[in-house]
C-alpha positions in Angstrom: -17.2 -8.7 -56.9 -16.2 -12.1 -55.5 -13.9 -14.6 -57.1 -13.1 -18.1 -56.1 -9.7 -19.8 -56.3 -7.6 -22.2 -54.3 -6.8 -21.6 -50.7 -3.0 -21.7 -50.7 -2.2 -20.4 -47.2 -4.6 -19.7 -44.3 -5.3 -16.2 -43.2 -7.2 -13.0 -44.0 -5.6 -10.1 -45.9 -7.2 -6.7 -46.4 -5.4 -4.0 -48.4 -4.4 -2.3 -51.6 -3.5 -4.1 -54.7 0.0 -4.2 -56.3 0.0 -5.9 -59.7 3.4 -7.5 -60.2 4.1 -7.8 -63.9 7.3 -9.2 -65.3 8.9 -8.3 -68.6 8.1 -10.8 -71.2 11.3 -11.9 -73.0 11.0 -12.8 -76.7 13.7 -15.2 -77.8 14.3 -15.5 -81.5 15.9 -18.5 -83.2 18.8 -16.7 -84.9 21.0 -19.1 -86.8 24.7 -18.3 -86.1 27.8 -18.8 -88.2 30.5 -21.3 -87.3 32.8 -18.5 -86.0 30.1 -17.2 -83.6 29.7 -20.5 -81.8 32.5 -19.8 -79.3 31.0 -16.3 -78.6 27.6 -17.9 -77.8 29.2 -20.5 -75.6 31.0 -17.8 -73.7 27.7 -15.9 -73.2 26.3 -19.1 -71.8 29.3 -19.6 -69.5 29.1 -16.0 -68.1 25.3 -16.2 -67.7 25.7 -19.4 -65.7 28.3 -17.9 -63.4 26.2 -14.7 -62.8 23.1 -16.8 -62.2 25.0 -19.0 -59.6 26.1 -15.8 -57.8 22.6 -14.5 -57.7 21.0 -17.7 -56.5 23.7 -18.2 -53.9 22.9 -14.7 -52.5 19.2 -15.5 -52.4 19.9 -18.9 -50.8 21.9 -17.2 -48.0 19.1 -14.7 -47.4 16.6 -17.5 -47.3 18.7 -19.5 -44.9 18.8 -16.6 -42.5 15.2 -15.5 -42.7 13.3 -18.8 -43.4 15.6 -21.6 -42.3 17.6 -24.4 -43.9 14.7 -26.4 -45.4 13.4 -23.4 -47.5 17.0 -22.5 -48.5 17.2 -26.0 -50.1 14.8 -24.7 -52.8 17.7 -22.7 -54.1 20.2 -25.5 -53.6 18.0 -27.3 -56.1 18.2 -24.3 -58.4 22.0 -24.4 -58.2 21.9 -28.1 -59.0 19.9 -27.4 -62.1 22.6 -24.9 -63.2 25.3 -27.5 -62.5 23.5 -30.4 -64.1 25.9 -31.8 -66.7 23.0 -33.3 -68.8 21.1 -30.0 -69.0 24.3 -28.0 -69.8 25.4 -30.6 -72.4 22.0 -30.3 -74.1 22.2 -26.5 -74.3 25.8 -26.6 -75.6 24.8 -29.3 -78.1 22.2 -27.1 -79.6 24.6 -24.2 -79.9 27.4 -26.2 -81.4 25.5 -28.7 -83.6 22.3 -26.8 -84.5 24.1 -23.4 -84.8 21.5 -21.5 -82.7 22.1 -18.7 -80.3 22.6 -19.3 -76.6 19.3 -17.7 -75.6 17.2 -19.8 -77.9 19.2 -22.9 -76.9 18.5 -22.3 -73.2 14.8 -21.5 -73.9 14.4 -24.8 -75.9 16.0 -27.0 -73.3 14.3 -25.4 -70.3 10.9 -25.5 -71.9 11.4 -29.2 -72.7 12.2 -30.1 -69.0 9.4 -27.8 -67.8 6.9 -29.6 -70.0 8.0 -33.0 -68.6 7.5 -31.9 -65.0 4.3 -29.9 -65.6 2.6 -33.1 -67.1 3.3 -35.2 -64.0 0.3 -36.5 -62.1 2.0 -36.1 -58.6 1.1 -32.6 -57.4 4.4 -32.2 -55.4 6.6 -33.2 -58.4 4.4 -31.3 -60.9 4.9 -28.1 -59.0 8.7 -28.5 -59.2 8.3 -27.3 -62.8 8.4 -23.8 -61.2 12.0 -24.4 -60.2 13.1 -25.2 -63.7 11.2 -22.2 -65.2 12.7 -19.9 -62.6 16.2 -21.0 -63.3 15.6 -20.8 -67.1 14.2 -17.3 -66.9 17.2 -16.2 -64.8 19.6 -17.6 -67.3 17.8 -15.9 -70.2 17.9 -12.5 -68.4 21.6 -12.8 -67.8 22.3 -13.8 -71.4 20.2 -11.0 -72.9 20.8 -8.3 -70.3 17.1 -7.9 -69.7 16.2 -5.6 -66.7 14.2 -7.3 -64.0 12.2 -5.8 -61.1 12.0 -7.7 -57.8 9.6 -7.5 -54.9 12.5 -6.3 -52.6 11.6 -2.8 -53.8 8.2 -2.6 -52.0 7.9 0.3 -49.6 4.2 0.1 -48.5 1.8 -2.6 -47.4 0.1 -4.3 -50.3 -1.5 -7.4 -51.6 0.6 -8.8 -54.4 -1.4 -9.8 -57.5 0.5 -11.7 -60.2 0.2 -14.4 -62.9 2.6 -16.5 -60.8 5.3 -16.0 -58.2 8.6 -17.9 -58.5 10.6 -19.1 -55.5 13.0 -16.3 -56.3 10.2 -13.7 -56.2 8.9 -14.8 -52.9 12.3 -15.3 -51.2 13.3 -11.7 -51.9 10.2 -9.9 -50.6 10.1 -8.0 -47.4 7.4 -9.5 -45.2 6.7 -6.2 -43.5 5.1 -4.9 -46.8 3.3 -8.0 -48.0 -0.2 -8.6 -46.7 -1.1 -11.5 -49.1 -0.7 -13.1 -52.5 -3.2 -13.6 -55.2 -2.0 -15.5 -58.3 -3.6 -16.8 -61.5 -1.9 -20.1 -61.3 -0.4 -22.4 -58.6 -1.8 -25.0 -56.3 -1.5 -26.1 -52.6 1.9 -27.7 -53.3 3.4 -24.9 -55.3 6.4 -22.9 -53.9 4.1 -19.9 -53.6 1.9 -21.8 -51.2 4.8 -23.4 -49.4 6.6 -20.1 -48.7 3.3 -18.3 -48.0 2.7 -20.9 -45.3 6.2 -20.5 -44.0 5.9 -16.7 -43.9 2.3 -17.0 -42.5 1.1 -14.8 -45.3 -2.4 -15.3 -46.7 -2.5 -16.7 -50.3 -5.3 -17.5 -52.8 -4.1 -19.1 -56.0 -5.7 -20.3 -59.3 -7.6 -17.0 -59.8 -8.0 -17.0 -63.6 -7.2 -13.6 -65.2 -7.2 -11.7 -61.9 -4.4 -9.4 -63.2 -6.8 -8.3 -65.9 -9.7 -7.6 -63.5 -7.7 -5.4 -61.1 -5.6 -2.3 -61.2 -3.0 -0.9 -58.8 -4.7 0.8 -55.9 -7.9 -1.3 -55.9 -8.9 -2.6 -52.5 -9.0 -6.3 -51.9 -10.0 -8.9 -49.3 -8.3 -12.3 -49.5 -9.8 -15.3 -47.6 -7.1 -17.9 -47.4 -9.5 -20.3 -45.6 -12.1 -20.6 -48.4 -10.0 -19.4 -51.3 -12.2 -16.4 -52.0 -11.3 -12.8 -53.1 -13.6 -9.8 -52.7 -12.7 -6.9 -55.0 -13.4 -3.4 -53.6 -15.5 -4.6 -50.6 -18.1 -2.6 -48.8 -17.8 -1.4 -45.1 -19.8 -4.3 -43.8 -17.5 -6.9 -45.5 -14.4 -5.1 -44.3 -15.7 -5.2 -40.7 -16.7 -8.9 -41.0 -13.3 -10.0 -42.3 -11.3 -7.7 -39.9 -13.0 -9.6 -37.1 -12.2 -13.0 -38.7 -8.5 -11.8 -39.0 -8.3 -11.0 -35.3 -9.8 -14.4 -34.4 -7.2 -16.2 -36.5 -4.3 -14.3 -34.8 -5.6 -15.6 -31.4 -5.8 -19.1 -32.8 -2.2 -19.0 -34.2 -0.8 -18.1 -30.8 -2.6 -21.1 -29.3 -1.3 -23.5 -31.9 2.3 -22.6 -31.0 1.7 -24.3 -27.7 0.8 -27.7 -29.3 4.1 -28.4 -31.1 5.5 -30.7 -28.4 2.2 -32.1 -27.3 0.7 -35.4 -28.6 -2.4 -35.6 -30.7 -4.7 -37.1 -28.1 -8.5 -36.6 -27.8 -10.0 -35.3 -24.6 -10.9 -38.8 -23.5 -7.4 -40.3 -24.3 -7.6 -41.6 -27.9 -4.2 -41.2 -29.5 -4.0 -40.3 -33.3 -0.5 -40.2 -34.8 0.1 -37.0 -36.8 2.9 -37.4 -39.3 4.3 -35.5 -42.3 4.6 -36.0 -46.1 8.0 -35.3 -47.5 9.4 -35.2 -51.1 13.1 -35.1 -50.2 15.3 -35.7 -47.2 15.5 -32.0 -46.3 11.7 -31.8 -45.7 12.0 -33.8 -42.5 13.2 -30.8 -40.5 10.0 -28.9 -41.0 7.9 -32.0 -40.1 9.7 -32.3 -36.7 9.6 -28.5 -36.1 5.8 -28.5 -36.6 5.3 -31.3 -34.1 5.1 -34.3 -36.5 5.5 -37.7 -35.1 7.3 -39.2 -38.0 6.9 -39.5 -41.8 3.7 -41.0 -43.2 4.8 -40.7 -46.8 8.3 -40.4 -48.1 8.1 -39.9 -51.9 11.2 -41.4 -53.5 10.6 -40.0 -57.1 13.0 -37.1 -56.5 15.9 -39.6 -56.9 14.9 -40.5 -60.5 13.8 -37.2 -62.0 15.9 -34.8 -64.1 18.7 -37.3 -64.8 19.6 -39.6 -67.6 20.9 -42.4 -65.3 19.2 -44.4 -62.6 20.2 -43.6 -59.0 22.6 -46.0 -57.6 21.8 -48.2 -54.6 24.3 -46.2 -52.5 22.8 -42.9 -53.4 19.3 -44.2 -52.4 20.7 -45.6 -49.2 22.2 -42.2 -48.1 18.8 -40.5 -48.8 16.8 -43.0 -46.8 19.4 -43.1 -44.0 19.4 -39.3 -43.6 15.6 -39.3 -43.1 15.6 -42.3 -40.7 18.3 -40.7 -38.6 16.7 -37.3 -38.6 13.4 -38.8 -37.5 15.1 -39.9 -34.3 13.4 -43.3 -34.0 10.0 -42.1 -35.1 8.5 -44.1 -38.0 9.3 -43.3 -41.6 7.1 -44.9 -44.3 9.0 -45.1 -47.6 6.9 -45.4 -50.7 8.6 -47.4 -53.4 9.0 -45.9 -56.8 5.7 -44.3 -58.0 6.6 -43.3 -61.6 5.9 -44.2 -65.2 3.0 -43.8 -67.6 2.0 -40.2 -66.7 5.4 -39.5 -65.0 8.0 -39.7 -67.8 11.7 -39.4 -66.7 14.8 -39.5 -68.8 16.4 -42.4 -67.0 13.5 -44.7 -67.8 12.4 -45.4 -71.3 8.6 -45.9 -71.2 6.3 -45.9 -74.2 3.6 -43.2 -74.4 0.2 -44.4 -73.5 -3.3 -43.3 -74.4 -4.4 -43.5 -70.8 -1.3 -43.1 -68.6 -3.2 -42.6 -65.4 -4.4 -46.2 -65.6 -1.3 -47.5 -67.3 2.2 -48.8 -66.9 3.3 -47.1 -63.6 4.3 -47.5 -60.0 4.2 -51.1 -58.7 3.3 -52.3 -62.2 6.5 -50.9 -63.6 8.5 -52.2 -60.6 7.3 -55.7 -60.9 8.1 -55.7 -64.6 11.6 -54.1 -64.2 12.8 -56.2 -61.2 16.3 -54.9 -61.3 15.1 -51.3 -60.5 12.7 -52.6 -57.9 15.3 -54.8 -56.1 17.9 -52.0 -56.1 15.5 -49.7 -54.2 14.4 -52.5 -51.8 18.0 -53.3 -51.0 18.7 -49.6 -50.2 15.6 -49.4 -48.0 16.4 -52.5 -46.1 20.0 -51.4 -45.6 18.8 -48.1 -44.3 16.3 -49.8 -41.9 19.0 -50.3 -39.2 19.3 -46.5 -38.8 15.7 -45.9 -37.6 12.2 -47.2 -37.8 11.5 -47.6 -41.5 8.4 -49.1 -43.1 7.9 -50.1 -46.7 4.8 -49.1 -48.7 3.9 -50.3 -52.2 1.8 -47.8 -54.3 -0.9 -48.3 -57.0 -2.0 -51.7 -55.7 -5.1 -53.0 -57.4 -5.0 -56.7 -56.7 -3.9 -59.0 -53.9 -1.6 -60.9 -56.3 0.5 -57.8 -56.8 1.1 -57.7 -53.1 2.1 -61.3 -53.0 4.5 -60.9 -55.9 6.0 -57.7 -54.4 6.5 -59.5 -51.1 8.2 -62.4 -52.9 10.7 -59.9 -54.5 11.3 -58.4 -51.1 12.0 -61.9 -49.7 14.5 -62.5 -52.5 16.3 -59.3 -51.6 16.3 -60.2 -47.9 17.9 -63.6 -48.7 20.6 -61.8 -50.9 21.5 -59.4 -48.1 21.6 -62.2 -45.5 23.9 -64.2 -47.6 26.2 -61.2 -47.9 26.1 -60.7 -44.1 24.4 -57.3 -44.5 22.4 -56.1 -41.5 18.7 -55.0 -41.9 15.5 -54.9 -39.9 14.3 -58.5 -40.3 10.8 -57.5 -39.0 10.4 -54.5 -41.2 6.7 -53.7 -41.7 5.2 -53.8 -45.2 2.0 -51.9 -46.2 0.3 -50.6 -49.3 -1.4 -47.4 -50.5 -5.1 -47.7 -50.9 -5.7 -45.5 -53.9 -7.5 -47.7 -56.3 -11.2 -48.6 -55.7 -10.6 -52.3 -56.2 -8.1 -52.3 -53.3 -10.5 -50.3 -51.1 -13.4 -52.6 -51.8 -11.4 -55.7 -51.1 -9.5 -54.3 -48.1 -10.9 -57.0 -45.9 -9.2 -59.6 -48.1 -6.0 -57.6 -48.6 -5.6 -56.9 -44.9 -4.4 -60.5 -44.3 -1.3 -59.8 -46.5 0.0 -56.5 -45.1 0.9 -54.8 -41.9 -0.8 -51.5 -42.6 -2.8 -49.4 -45.1 -2.3 -45.8 -46.1 -5.1 -44.2 -47.9 -4.1 -41.9 -50.8 -7.2 -39.8 -51.1 -6.1 -37.8 -54.1 -6.0 -40.8 -56.5 -8.7 -42.7 -54.7 -11.1 -39.8 -55.2 -10.4 -39.3 -58.9 -10.7 -43.0 -59.6 -13.8 -43.5 -57.6 -15.6 -40.5 -59.1 -14.1 -40.9 -62.6 -12.8 -37.3 -62.6 -9.4 -36.0 -63.6 -8.3 -34.0 -60.6 -6.0 -31.8 -62.8 -8.9 -30.7 -65.0 -10.0 -27.3 -63.8 -13.3 -27.6 -65.7 -14.2 -30.7 -63.6 -12.9 -29.5 -60.3 -16.5 -29.2 -59.0 -16.8 -33.0 -59.4 -13.7 -33.7 -57.4 -15.2 -34.1 -53.9 -13.2 -35.9 -51.2 -16.2 -35.7 -48.9 -18.4 -37.5 -51.4 -20.5 -40.2 -49.6 -18.8 -42.9 -51.7 -15.4 -41.8 -50.6 -16.1 -41.7 -46.9 -17.9 -45.1 -47.0 -14.8 -46.6 -48.8 -12.5 -45.0 -46.2 -14.6 -46.4 -43.3 -14.6 -49.9 -44.9 -10.8 -49.8 -45.3 -10.3 -48.7 -41.6 -12.7 -51.3 -40.3 -11.1 -54.0 -42.4 -7.6 -53.3 -41.1 -8.7 -53.2 -37.5 -10.4 -56.5 -37.7 -7.0 -58.0 -38.6 -5.2 -56.0 -35.9 -3.5 -53.8 -38.5 -3.5 -50.0 -38.7 -4.7 -47.5 -41.3 -3.2 -44.1 -42.0 -4.0 -41.5 -44.6 -1.5 -39.5 -46.6 -3.6 -37.8 -49.3 -4.6 -34.1 -49.3 -7.7 -34.9 -47.1 -5.4 -35.9 -44.2 -4.3 -32.3 -43.8 -7.8 -30.8 -43.8 -8.8 -29.9 -40.2 -12.5 -30.2 -41.1 -11.9 -33.8 -42.3 -10.1 -34.6 -39.0 -13.4 -34.3 -37.2 -14.8 -37.1 -39.4 -11.7 -39.3 -39.7 -11.0 -39.5 -36.0 -14.6 -40.7 -35.5 -14.1 -43.3 -38.3 -11.2 -44.8 -36.4 -8.2 -43.5 -38.4 -4.9 -44.3 -36.7 -2.6 -41.9 -38.5 -2.9 -38.7 -40.5 0.1 -37.6 -42.6 0.2 -34.2 -44.3 2.3 -31.2 -45.4 4.2 -29.9 -42.3 2.4 -26.6 -42.1 -1.0 -28.4 -41.6 0.2 -30.4 -38.6 -0.6 -27.9 -35.8 -4.1 -27.2 -37.2 -5.0 -30.9 -37.4 -3.4 -31.6 -34.0 -5.6 -28.8 -32.6 -8.8 -30.5 -33.8 -7.8 -33.9 -32.3 -7.0 -32.3 -29.0 -10.3 -30.3 -29.0 -12.7 -33.3 -29.2 -13.5 -36.5 -27.4 -13.4 -39.7 -29.3 -17.0 -40.4 -28.3 -18.0 -37.1 -29.9 -16.1 -37.8 -33.0 -17.7 -41.3 -33.4 -21.1 -39.7 -33.1 -20.2 -37.1 -35.8 -18.9 -39.8 -38.1 -21.9 -42.0 -37.7 -24.3 -39.2 -38.7 -22.1 -38.0 -41.6 -22.1 -41.5 -43.1 -25.8 -41.3 -43.4 -25.8 -38.1 -45.4 -26.4 -38.0 -49.2 -24.1 -35.3 -50.7 -20.7 -33.7 -50.2 -22.3 -30.4 -49.3 -24.5 -31.9 -46.7 -21.5 -33.6 -45.1 -19.3 -30.5 -45.2 -22.0 -28.3 -43.7 -22.8 -30.9 -41.1 -19.1 -31.0 -40.0 -18.9 -27.2 -39.8 -22.0 -27.1 -37.7 -20.6 -29.8 -35.5 -17.4 -27.8 -35.0 -19.4 -24.7 -34.1 -21.5 -26.6 -31.5 -18.4 -28.0 -29.9 -16.9 -24.5 -29.9 -13.8 -25.7 -31.9 -12.0 -22.7 -33.3 -10.0 -23.7 -36.3 -11.1 -21.1 -38.8 -12.6 -23.6 -41.3 
């Protein structure tokens, strides 16, 4: 029996199943008497203290075994526990609504979880797991519920679960874990991130897999194609065992590429950069051989708080990344929030169609004080490294002109105050709306660079909600319309002497690199773990070969034809990247 899910972490795993089930806690809304309020508050206080101790221990273990950047996951957990707004809301329910501590925690945590889970940005959406993890821990410590961890494993198994929290994965012993198979989760979930860090195969989004298996079943996980084979036959085991050996050889080769540039065999240089969601992510980008930051999402500064971040707070975040990049370029995307991304510090009316609504640059041009504060912080940080500014969700050339006018105003203000900044700072836009892609030849006159956001460009071009699992078959980044738009954008920028990068999910796909290099892309920016794989592709081909491949692909009629053609081309060129 074969199931298809989401390829979360590359690799092949073959072994016995261990179904990881958690105790489901039922939290009742028991109204408490006035005199019980202090008792419930004390329960909350003790549970918070115990939770902090537990998380601090996990953080220390993670720091030693996985490095500082992964340990920051648990620093974020501690911040949630120490967040005065969250704690105030919980205490408020206990005191004012006279409900018990457990139900108060459950209510507040579920509210925040819901806010994050509904976000359109995959990276931010997956941070809902942090909130759920912290909330579950608090509830266990309030109620005294027993909890099994993956630290108790004593034999090699493939872990099958509904979901794995950061705490779950951080405590496991890598010696006994062959792979992960979960019912939920995506490529940007913590399960995927830590699986990539641990170099453990993971297949996610396998609906009801815990109901289809039992402990002791035999399983093959294909982390390249997102496939799972239940109780495979001898022939399948032999085939995938060979594939596993080939991948081990490939990984050893990739280690040698970290300090080498992404240059084709005939000398064409492609910049390989990383996408980051907070300042701590820059370390992993550099360690994996990234040549800068192609997308710095700034939304982390605005989420889970009831006050807007100050200019100084923003400055410190941007400065930290600029300095850590060591002179390599850092593209900072201005605030991309609103509409579908509700946050407490911004009051935005609900919309019937938030994906196409009041968000990103539209919000910033309307609320100039917020926009100008961010631009001031970015400009002030620009003296600490090579920073570039990128405006998101651009649909029309007039939006660019107005945004640039606001930027000029901020520059004048800083100059009048004698504040130093990079007076020649480059300004670009994300190409994620079809209207911008189609008119790229017009827009190119107004900017210094383009960065193609394939995630939104694909869903808008194909009119498909990329978060809708029932429509996932329609979400095709290799659709002929997509690659023709991408080619038009690249050509339009080059005609004006500008450069085009790509920061969407497609940029981290090694198979897409074959195509994109030949289409003339200048920069590819991705999750840090994908950098060595894409760099390997670039260094394995000549630009001339890539151009020929792209030329033929642009003439094909369907996504499947294009994907199959790229795989065949890789085989003919003897490129081993385990597509």
